[in-house]
C-alpha positions as semicolon CSV with decimal commas, in nm:
position;residue;x (nm);y (nm);z (nm)
1;M;12,534;-3,559;1,753
2;S;12,217;-3,361;1,717
3;M;11,995;-3,198;1,974
4;D;11,745;-3,485;1,937
5;D;12,012;-3,736;2,043
6;I;12,100;-3,523;2,345
7;S;11,732;-3,487;2,433
8;K;11,679;-3,865;2,410
9;F;11,984;-3,922;2,633
10;F;11,854;-3,693;2,905
11;Q;11,508;-3,856;2,889
12;N;11,668;-4,152;3,070
13;F;11,724;-3,937;3,379
14;K;11,359;-3,878;3,467
15;T;11,289;-3,960;3,831
16;D;11,055;-4,251;3,765
17;Q;11,299;-4,410;3,519
18;V;11,592;-4,365;3,758
19;L;11,397;-4,530;4,043
20;E;11,292;-4,814;3,813
21;S;11,655;-4,871;3,710
22;L;11,771;-4,871;4,072
23;E;11,506;-5,128;4,164
24;K;11,617;-5,349;3,874
25;M;11,979;-5,337;3,993
26;K;11,883;-5,506;4,321
27;L;12,102;-5,288;4,541
28;E;11,959;-5,447;4,853
29;T;12,104;-5,785;4,755
30;L;12,435;-5,636;4,643
31;I;12,500;-5,452;4,969
32;H;12,439;-5,775;5,168
33;N;12,645;-6,001;4,938
34;P;12,953;-6,125;5,131
35;W;13,167;-6,135;4,815
36;F;13,088;-5,773;4,739
37;L;13,150;-5,666;5,099
38;G;13,478;-5,860;5,111
39;T;13,598;-5,706;4,787
40;V;13,510;-5,353;4,900
41;A;13,676;-5,409;5,239
42;T;13,991;-5,548;5,074
43;L;14,012;-5,255;4,833
44;A;13,955;-5,008;5,118
45;L;14,225;-5,174;5,330
46;L;14,466;-5,173;5,037
47;A;14,395;-4,806;4,969
48;L;14,445;-4,728;5,339
49;I;14,777;-4,913;5,361
50;L;14,914;-4,764;5,039
51;R;14,782;-4,417;5,136
52;W;14,569;-4,377;4,825
53;R;14,333;-4,119;4,976
54;V;14,131;-4,052;4,662
55;L;14,056;-4,422;4,605
56;L;13,971;-4,471;4,973
57;T;13,741;-4,170;4,964
58;L;13,573;-4,297;4,648
59;I;13,519;-4,642;4,801
60;L;13,383;-4,502;5,128
61;G;13,157;-4,252;4,951
62;L;13,012;-4,498;4,702
63;S;12,959;-4,774;4,956
64;G;12,803;-4,528;5,201
65;F;12,559;-4,395;4,944
66;T;12,485;-4,747;4,820
67;F;12,394;-4,849;5,175
68;L;12,178;-4,539;5,220
69;L;12,003;-4,598;4,891
70;S;11,945;-4,964;4,978
71;Y;11,804;-4,867;5,318
72;T;11,574;-4,609;5,161
73;M;11,450;-4,847;4,891
74;E;11,375;-5,117;5,154
75;R;11,167;-4,878;5,362
76;G;10,988;-4,729;5,062
77;T;11,019;-4,397;4,889
78;D;10,679;-4,258;4,981
79;L;10,698;-3,951;5,199
80;G;10,461;-3,948;5,495
81;G;10,552;-3,592;5,583
82;V;10,847;-3,369;5,661
83;G;10,939;-3,571;5,971
84;D;10,944;-3,909;5,794
85;S;11,212;-4,127;5,957
86;T;11,333;-4,275;5,626
87;L;11,382;-3,928;5,481
88;L;11,563;-3,807;5,792
89;V;11,798;-4,109;5,790
90;F;11,870;-4,059;5,420
91;V;11,940;-3,687;5,456
92;G;12,141;-3,729;5,777
93;G;12,341;-4,020;5,636
94;G;12,404;-3,825;5,316
95;I;12,535;-3,533;5,520
96;V;12,768;-3,763;5,714
97;V;12,897;-3,936;5,400
98;M;12,955;-3,605;5,222
99;G;13,126;-3,466;5,533
100;V;13,367;-3,760;5,536
101;V;13,434;-3,720;5,162
102;I;13,499;-3,346;5,197
103;Y;13,724;-3,405;5,498
104;M;13,923;-3,678;5,325
105;L;13,969;-3,486;5,001
106;F;14,012;-3,126;5,108
107;I;14,090;-3,095;5,479
108;K;14,304;-3,393;5,582
109;T;14,673;-3,365;5,506
110;E;14,934;-3,638;5,512
């Protein structure tokens, strides 16, 4: 593996290419698909019953960020200013999701 291969790999993580990939994935249809929601809810319930905290935290964190990303992509990614409501919801929701993840992984005990 040469430096050129590494450089080509990291070229895929440019902001415009990441946004284009997220739009192709159709997150807004995935987060509203009843089969996806049922599967995630079943896995979360199973993880809760069997006390698999790490799996439950992973499911809650990923589904929370998927919902936030879907919400942000629906409203548009253009910033109208510092007080843009979409930006504030994304940042506030991200803080809440990360707070839950930190609480579940590091603070909560059995």
